[in-house]
PDB file of N, CA, C and O in Angstrom:
ATOM      1  N   UNK A   1       4.026 -81.184  88.126  1.00  0.00           N
ATOM      2  CA  UNK A   1       4.395 -79.886  88.287  1.00  0.00           C
ATOM      3  C   UNK A   1       4.073 -79.152  87.095  1.00  0.00           C
ATOM      4  O   UNK A   1       4.221 -79.558  85.943  1.00  0.00           O
ATOM      5  N   UNK A   2       3.579 -77.936  87.495  1.00  0.00           N
ATOM      6  CA  UNK A   2       3.259 -76.940  86.580  1.00  0.00           C
ATOM      7  C   UNK A   2       4.285 -76.187  85.848  1.00  0.00           C
ATOM      8  O   UNK A   2       4.695 -75.209  86.473  1.00  0.00           O
ATOM      9  N   UNK A   3       4.792 -76.371  84.734  1.00  0.00           N
ATOM     10  CA  UNK A   3       6.081 -75.795  84.339  1.00  0.00           C
ATOM     11  C   UNK A   3       5.761 -74.156  83.945  1.00  0.00           C
ATOM     12  O   UNK A   3       6.661 -73.316  83.979  1.00  0.00           O
ATOM     13  N   UNK A   4       4.613 -73.885  83.638  1.00  0.00           N
ATOM     14  CA  UNK A   4       4.333 -72.582  83.370  1.00  0.00           C
ATOM     15  C   UNK A   4       4.273 -71.614  84.584  1.00  0.00           C
ATOM     16  O   UNK A   4       4.638 -70.439  84.546  1.00  0.00           O
ATOM     17  N   UNK A   5       3.763 -72.261  85.668  1.00  0.00           N
ATOM     18  CA  UNK A   5       4.071 -71.385  87.046  1.00  0.00           C
ATOM     19  C   UNK A   5       5.359 -71.265  87.493  1.00  0.00           C
ATOM     20  O   UNK A   5       5.735 -70.291  88.145  1.00  0.00           O
ATOM     21  N   UNK A   6       6.186 -72.345  87.137  1.00  0.00           N
ATOM     22  CA  UNK A   6       7.698 -72.336  87.590  1.00  0.00           C
ATOM     23  C   UNK A   6       8.486 -71.439  86.669  1.00  0.00           C
ATOM     24  O   UNK A   6       9.421 -70.772  87.112  1.00  0.00           O
ATOM     25  N   UNK A   7       8.102 -71.401  85.276  1.00  0.00           N
ATOM     26  CA  UNK A   7       8.856 -70.637  84.546  1.00  0.00           C
ATOM     27  C   UNK A   7       8.680 -69.044  84.784  1.00  0.00           C
ATOM     28  O   UNK A   7       9.621 -68.251  84.752  1.00  0.00           O
ATOM     29  N   UNK A   8       7.198 -68.668  85.050  1.00  0.00           N
ATOM     30  CA  UNK A   8       6.941 -67.343  85.420  1.00  0.00           C
ATOM     31  C   UNK A   8       7.313 -66.932  86.632  1.00  0.00           C
ATOM     32  O   UNK A   8       7.675 -65.760  86.733  1.00  0.00           O
ATOM     33  N   UNK A   9       7.310 -67.794  87.824  1.00  0.00           N
ATOM     34  CA  UNK A   9       7.734 -67.430  88.948  1.00  0.00           C
ATOM     35  C   UNK A   9       9.323 -67.277  88.931  1.00  0.00           C
ATOM     36  O   UNK A   9       9.805 -66.467  89.723  1.00  0.00           O
ATOM     37  N   UNK A  10      10.156 -67.977  88.108  1.00  0.00           N
ATOM     38  CA  UNK A  10      11.651 -68.047  88.008  1.00  0.00           C
ATOM     39  C   UNK A  10      11.873 -66.597  87.351  1.00  0.00           C
ATOM     40  O   UNK A  10      12.666 -65.786  87.829  1.00  0.00           O
ATOM     41  N   UNK A  11      11.113 -66.357  86.236  1.00  0.00           N
ATOM     42  CA  UNK A  11      11.284 -65.036  85.662  1.00  0.00           C
ATOM     43  C   UNK A  11      11.136 -63.794  86.583  1.00  0.00           C
ATOM     44  O   UNK A  11      11.977 -62.897  86.641  1.00  0.00           O
ATOM     45  N   UNK A  12       9.910 -63.836  87.343  1.00  0.00           N
ATOM     46  CA  UNK A  12       9.670 -62.752  88.222  1.00  0.00           C
ATOM     47  C   UNK A  12      10.833 -62.572  89.458  1.00  0.00           C
ATOM     48  O   UNK A  12      11.195 -61.471  89.875  1.00  0.00           O
ATOM     49  N   UNK A  13      11.311 -63.805  89.926  1.00  0.00           N
ATOM     50  CA  UNK A  13      12.256 -63.837  90.781  1.00  0.00           C
ATOM     51  C   UNK A  13      13.681 -63.083  90.249  1.00  0.00           C
ATOM     52  O   UNK A  13      14.258 -62.218  90.907  1.00  0.00           O
ATOM     53  N   UNK A  14      14.092 -63.535  89.047  1.00  0.00           N
ATOM     54  CA  UNK A  14      15.257 -62.856  88.682  1.00  0.00           C
ATOM     55  C   UNK A  14      15.109 -61.379  88.213  1.00  0.00           C
ATOM     56  O   UNK A  14      15.959 -60.533  88.491  1.00  0.00           O
ATOM     57  N   UNK A  15      14.103 -61.135  87.562  1.00  0.00           N
ATOM     58  CA  UNK A  15      13.804 -59.566  87.407  1.00  0.00           C
ATOM     59  C   UNK A  15      13.763 -58.921  88.661  1.00  0.00           C
ATOM     60  O   UNK A  15      14.480 -57.927  88.777  1.00  0.00           O
ATOM     61  N   UNK A  16      13.091 -59.265  89.607  1.00  0.00           N
ATOM     62  CA  UNK A  16      12.931 -58.522  90.806  1.00  0.00           C
ATOM     63  C   UNK A  16      14.176 -58.465  91.459  1.00  0.00           C
ATOM     64  O   UNK A  16      14.404 -57.365  91.961  1.00  0.00           O
ATOM     65  N   UNK A  17      15.259 -59.525  91.638  1.00  0.00           N
ATOM     66  CA  UNK A  17      16.485 -59.594  92.165  1.00  0.00           C
ATOM     67  C   UNK A  17      17.320 -58.421  91.375  1.00  0.00           C
ATOM     68  O   UNK A  17      17.838 -57.467  91.955  1.00  0.00           O
ATOM     69  N   UNK A  18      17.361 -58.616  90.136  1.00  0.00           N
ATOM     70  CA  UNK A  18      18.119 -57.651  89.480  1.00  0.00           C
ATOM     71  C   UNK A  18      17.651 -56.245  89.902  1.00  0.00           C
ATOM     72  O   UNK A  18      18.509 -55.520  90.404  1.00  0.00           O
ATOM     73  N   UNK A  19      16.419 -55.774  89.765  1.00  0.00           N
ATOM     74  CA  UNK A  19      15.999 -54.472  90.159  1.00  0.00           C
ATOM     75  C   UNK A  19      16.489 -54.074  91.565  1.00  0.00           C
ATOM     76  O   UNK A  19      17.074 -53.011  91.775  1.00  0.00           O
ATOM     77  N   UNK A  20      16.214 -55.000  92.527  1.00  0.00           N
ATOM     78  CA  UNK A  20      16.727 -54.787  93.849  1.00  0.00           C
ATOM     79  C   UNK A  20      18.126 -54.573  93.997  1.00  0.00           C
ATOM     80  O   UNK A  20      18.508 -53.628  94.687  1.00  0.00           O
ATOM     81  N   UNK A  21      18.982 -55.368  93.409  1.00  0.00           N
ATOM     82  CA  UNK A  21      20.460 -55.166  93.411  1.00  0.00           C
ATOM     83  C   UNK A  21      20.918 -53.835  92.724  1.00  0.00           C
ATOM     84  O   UNK A  21      21.869 -53.172  93.138  1.00  0.00           O
ATOM     85  N   UNK A  22      20.066 -53.465  91.509  1.00  0.00           N
ATOM     86  CA  UNK A  22      20.440 -52.194  91.106  1.00  0.00           C
ATOM     87  C   UNK A  22      20.178 -50.917  91.902  1.00  0.00           C
ATOM     88  O   UNK A  22      20.918 -49.934  91.908  1.00  0.00           O
ATOM     89  N   UNK A  23      18.898 -51.072  92.652  1.00  0.00           N
ATOM     90  CA  UNK A  23      18.573 -50.076  93.408  1.00  0.00           C
ATOM     91  C   UNK A  23      19.467 -49.849  94.655  1.00  0.00           C
ATOM     92  O   UNK A  23      19.686 -48.742  95.148  1.00  0.00           O
ATOM     93  N   UNK A  24      19.935 -50.977  95.085  1.00  0.00           N
ATOM     94  CA  UNK A  24      20.704 -50.920  96.334  1.00  0.00           C
ATOM     95  C   UNK A  24      22.196 -50.372  95.943  1.00  0.00           C
ATOM     96  O   UNK A  24      22.885 -49.761  96.760  1.00  0.00           O
ATOM     97  N   UNK A  25      22.618 -50.652  94.615  1.00  0.00           N
ATOM     98  CA  UNK A  25      23.904 -50.191  94.251  1.00  0.00           C
ATOM     99  C   UNK A  25      23.796 -48.585  93.854  1.00  0.00           C
ATOM    100  O   UNK A  25      24.741 -47.808  93.992  1.00  0.00           O
ATOM    101  N   UNK A  26      22.820 -48.303  93.468  1.00  0.00           N
ATOM    102  CA  UNK A  26      22.696 -46.775  93.164  1.00  0.00           C
ATOM    103  C   UNK A  26      22.407 -45.962  94.324  1.00  0.00           C
ATOM    104  O   UNK A  26      23.008 -44.895  94.440  1.00  0.00           O
ATOM    105  N   UNK A  27      21.617 -46.299  95.147  1.00  0.00           N
ATOM    106  CA  UNK A  27      21.316 -45.488  96.370  1.00  0.00           C
ATOM    107  C   UNK A  27      20.597 -44.168  96.173  1.00  0.00           C
ATOM    108  O   UNK A  27      20.971 -43.115  96.690  1.00  0.00           O
ATOM    109  N   UNK A  28      19.614 -44.290  95.444  1.00  0.00           N
ATOM    110  CA  UNK A  28      18.892 -42.911  95.086  1.00  0.00           C
ATOM    111  C   UNK A  28      17.525 -43.112  95.903  1.00  0.00           C
ATOM    112  O   UNK A  28      17.064 -44.234  96.118  1.00  0.00           O
ATOM    113  N   UNK A  29      16.997 -42.080  96.282  1.00  0.00           N
ATOM    114  CA  UNK A  29      15.629 -42.327  96.748  1.00  0.00           C
ATOM    115  C   UNK A  29      14.753 -42.170  95.900  1.00  0.00           C
ATOM    116  O   UNK A  29      13.642 -42.348  96.399  1.00  0.00           O
ATOM    117  N   UNK A  30      14.717 -41.862  94.602  1.00  0.00           N
ATOM    118  CA  UNK A  30      13.853 -42.041  93.539  1.00  0.00           C
ATOM    119  C   UNK A  30      13.513 -43.490  93.181  1.00  0.00           C
ATOM    120  O   UNK A  30      12.486 -43.756  92.557  1.00  0.00           O
ATOM    121  N   UNK A  31      14.244 -44.273  93.516  1.00  0.00           N
ATOM    122  CA  UNK A  31      14.311 -45.817  93.200  1.00  0.00           C
ATOM    123  C   UNK A  31      13.608 -46.576  94.296  1.00  0.00           C
ATOM    124  O   UNK A  31      13.534 -47.804  94.234  1.00  0.00           O
ATOM    125  N   UNK A  32      13.043 -45.838  95.384  1.00  0.00           N
ATOM    126  CA  UNK A  32      12.219 -46.673  96.434  1.00  0.00           C
ATOM    127  C   UNK A  32      10.997 -47.340  95.733  1.00  0.00           C
ATOM    128  O   UNK A  32      10.792 -48.522  96.008  1.00  0.00           O
ATOM    129  N   UNK A  33      10.183 -46.728  94.880  1.00  0.00           N
ATOM    130  CA  UNK A  33       9.172 -47.288  94.397  1.00  0.00           C
ATOM    131  C   UNK A  33       9.324 -48.505  93.602  1.00  0.00           C
ATOM    132  O   UNK A  33       8.629 -49.503  93.791  1.00  0.00           O
ATOM    133  N   UNK A  34      10.395 -48.402  92.554  1.00  0.00           N
ATOM    134  CA  UNK A  34      10.521 -49.731  91.835  1.00  0.00           C
ATOM    135  C   UNK A  34      11.173 -50.920  92.851  1.00  0.00           C
ATOM    136  O   UNK A  34      11.110 -52.126  92.608  1.00  0.00           O
ATOM    137  N   UNK A  35      11.783 -50.344  93.990  1.00  0.00           N
ATOM    138  CA  UNK A  35      12.375 -51.596  94.941  1.00  0.00           C
ATOM    139  C   UNK A  35      11.257 -51.979  95.618  1.00  0.00           C
ATOM    140  O   UNK A  35      11.244 -53.159  95.969  1.00  0.00           O
ATOM    141  N   UNK A  36      10.144 -51.184  95.947  1.00  0.00           N
ATOM    142  CA  UNK A  36       9.018 -51.852  96.608  1.00  0.00           C
ATOM    143  C   UNK A  36       8.153 -52.769  95.617  1.00  0.00           C
ATOM    144  O   UNK A  36       7.569 -53.770  96.032  1.00  0.00           O
ATOM    145  N   UNK A  37       8.117 -52.405  94.434  1.00  0.00           N
ATOM    146  CA  UNK A  37       7.405 -53.157  93.542  1.00  0.00           C
ATOM    147  C   UNK A  37       8.265 -54.571  93.131  1.00  0.00           C
ATOM    148  O   UNK A  37       7.687 -55.622  92.854  1.00  0.00           O
ATOM    149  N   UNK A  38       9.498 -54.438  93.138  1.00  0.00           N
ATOM    150  CA  UNK A  38      10.498 -55.593  92.977  1.00  0.00           C
ATOM    151  C   UNK A  38      10.207 -56.695  94.031  1.00  0.00           C
ATOM    152  O   UNK A  38      10.087 -57.902  93.822  1.00  0.00           O
ATOM    153  N   UNK A  39      10.108 -55.942  95.353  1.00  0.00           N
ATOM    154  CA  UNK A  39       9.937 -56.895  96.509  1.00  0.00           C
ATOM    155  C   UNK A  39       8.693 -57.687  96.505  1.00  0.00           C
ATOM    156  O   UNK A  39       8.602 -58.814  96.990  1.00  0.00           O
ATOM    157  N   UNK A  40       7.660 -56.984  95.883  1.00  0.00           N
ATOM    158  CA  UNK A  40       6.234 -57.803  95.584  1.00  0.00           C
ATOM    159  C   UNK A  40       6.553 -58.710  94.555  1.00  0.00           C
ATOM    160  O   UNK A  40       6.178 -59.873  94.700  1.00  0.00           O
ATOM    161  N   UNK A  41       7.162 -58.399  93.565  1.00  0.00           N
ATOM    162  CA  UNK A  41       7.402 -59.328  92.493  1.00  0.00           C
ATOM    163  C   UNK A  41       8.182 -60.571  93.044  1.00  0.00           C
ATOM    164  O   UNK A  41       7.824 -61.690  92.677  1.00  0.00           O
ATOM    165  N   UNK A  42       9.170 -60.429  93.858  1.00  0.00           N
ATOM    166  CA  UNK A  42       9.943 -61.668  94.614  1.00  0.00           C
ATOM    167  C   UNK A  42       8.843 -62.416  95.339  1.00  0.00           C
ATOM    168  O   UNK A  42       8.776 -63.641  95.241  1.00  0.00           O
ATOM    169  N   UNK A  43       8.045 -61.774  96.006  1.00  0.00           N
ATOM    170  CA  UNK A  43       7.105 -62.576  96.877  1.00  0.00           C
ATOM    171  C   UNK A  43       6.130 -63.354  95.982  1.00  0.00           C
ATOM    172  O   UNK A  43       5.807 -64.520  96.211  1.00  0.00           O
ATOM    173  N   UNK A  44       5.647 -62.562  94.856  1.00  0.00           N
ATOM    174  CA  UNK A  44       4.684 -63.385  93.907  1.00  0.00           C
ATOM    175  C   UNK A  44       5.390 -64.470  93.115  1.00  0.00           C
ATOM    176  O   UNK A  44       4.733 -65.418  92.685  1.00  0.00           O
ATOM    177  N   UNK A  45       6.695 -64.378  92.902  1.00  0.00           N
ATOM    178  CA  UNK A  45       7.550 -65.356  92.234  1.00  0.00           C
ATOM    179  C   UNK A  45       7.889 -66.407  93.093  1.00  0.00           C
ATOM    180  O   UNK A  45       7.882 -67.541  92.613  1.00  0.00           O
ATOM    181  N   UNK A  46       8.191 -66.249  94.302  1.00  0.00           N
ATOM    182  CA  UNK A  46       8.345 -67.408  95.240  1.00  0.00           C
ATOM    183  C   UNK A  46       6.912 -68.120  95.589  1.00  0.00           C
ATOM    184  O   UNK A  46       6.916 -69.321  95.859  1.00  0.00           O
ATOM    185  N   UNK A  47       5.713 -67.397  95.583  1.00  0.00           N
ATOM    186  CA  UNK A  47       4.498 -68.088  95.745  1.00  0.00           C
ATOM    187  C   UNK A  47       4.180 -69.098  94.426  1.00  0.00           C
ATOM    188  O   UNK A  47       3.774 -70.248  94.596  1.00  0.00           O
ATOM    189  N   UNK A  48       4.392 -68.578  93.235  1.00  0.00           N
ATOM    190  CA  UNK A  48       4.128 -69.189  92.091  1.00  0.00           C
ATOM    191  C   UNK A  48       5.061 -70.554  92.048  1.00  0.00           C
ATOM    192  O   UNK A  48       4.547 -71.632  91.751  1.00  0.00           O
ATOM    193  N   UNK A  49       6.396 -70.444  92.349  1.00  0.00           N
ATOM    194  CA  UNK A  49       7.213 -71.584  92.428  1.00  0.00           C
ATOM    195  C   UNK A  49       6.799 -72.494  93.488  1.00  0.00           C
ATOM    196  O   UNK A  49       6.711 -73.702  93.267  1.00  0.00           O
ATOM    197  N   UNK A  50       6.526 -71.960  94.681  1.00  0.00           N
ATOM    198  CA  UNK A  50       6.223 -72.835  95.808  1.00  0.00           C
ATOM    199  C   UNK A  50       4.874 -73.628  95.587  1.00  0.00           C
ATOM    200  O   UNK A  50       4.795 -74.775  96.029  1.00  0.00           O
ATOM    201  N   UNK A  51       3.826 -73.061  94.925  1.00  0.00           N
ATOM    202  CA  UNK A  51       2.506 -73.735  94.587  1.00  0.00           C
ATOM    203  C   UNK A  51       2.502 -74.382  93.472  1.00  0.00           C
ATOM    204  O   UNK A  51       1.409 -74.780  93.068  1.00  0.00           O
ATOM    205  N   UNK A  52       3.573 -74.627  92.771  1.00  0.00           N
ATOM    206  CA  UNK A  52       3.561 -75.398  91.384  1.00  0.00           C
ATOM    207  C   UNK A  52       3.519 -76.867  91.529  1.00  0.00           C
ATOM    208  O   UNK A  52       3.161 -77.515  90.546  1.00  0.00           O
ATOM    209  N   UNK A  53       3.832 -77.472  92.603  1.00  0.00           N
ATOM    210  CA  UNK A  53       3.764 -78.930  92.966  1.00  0.00           C
ATOM    211  C   UNK A  53       2.381 -79.394  93.050  1.00  0.00           C
ATOM    212  O   UNK A  53       1.405 -78.648  93.121  1.00  0.00           O
ATOM    213  N   UNK A  54       2.356 -80.653  93.037  1.00  0.00           N
ATOM    214  CA  UNK A  54       1.092 -81.347  93.506  1.00  0.00           C
ATOM    215  C   UNK A  54       0.796 -81.447  94.887  1.00  0.00           C
ATOM    216  O   UNK A  54      -0.346 -81.689  95.278  1.00  0.00           O
ATOM    217  N   UNK A  55       1.642 -81.295  95.556  1.00  0.00           N
ATOM    218  CA  UNK A  55       1.691 -81.629  97.058  1.00  0.00           C
ATOM    219  C   UNK A  55       1.185 -80.377  97.761  1.00  0.00           C
ATOM    220  O   UNK A  55       0.766 -79.421  97.108  1.00  0.00           O
ATOM    221  N   UNK A  56       1.222 -80.380  99.105  1.00  0.00           N
ATOM    222  CA  UNK A  56       1.028 -79.160  99.806  1.00  0.00           C
ATOM    223  C   UNK A  56       2.025 -78.275  99.776  1.00  0.00           C
ATOM    224  O   UNK A  56       3.185 -78.685  99.777  1.00  0.00           O
ATOM    225  N   UNK A  57       1.717 -76.830  99.742  1.00  0.00           N
ATOM    226  CA  UNK A  57       2.549 -75.788  99.429  1.00  0.00           C
ATOM    227  C   UNK A  57       3.298 -75.728 100.834  1.00  0.00           C
ATOM    228  O   UNK A  57       2.673 -76.021 101.853  1.00  0.00           O
ATOM    229  N   UNK A  58       4.542 -75.375 100.884  1.00  0.00           N
ATOM    230  CA  UNK A  58       5.253 -75.213 102.098  1.00  0.00           C
ATOM    231  C   UNK A  58       5.446 -73.629 102.303  1.00  0.00           C
ATOM    232  O   UNK A  58       6.040 -73.202 103.293  1.00  0.00           O
TER     233      UNK A  58
END
């Protein structure tokens, strides 16, 4: 298992989750672009964590 991929993916997931929760709580239209970027960050983080193992990624 590649620990660098897991660590980077976990950091991306946590930061993106915080940004999405903050934009949802504030409910301002100016925060739509950061929310969109955060959703891409969550996808990238999940991809990094999912492909960090030696077997087939699921």
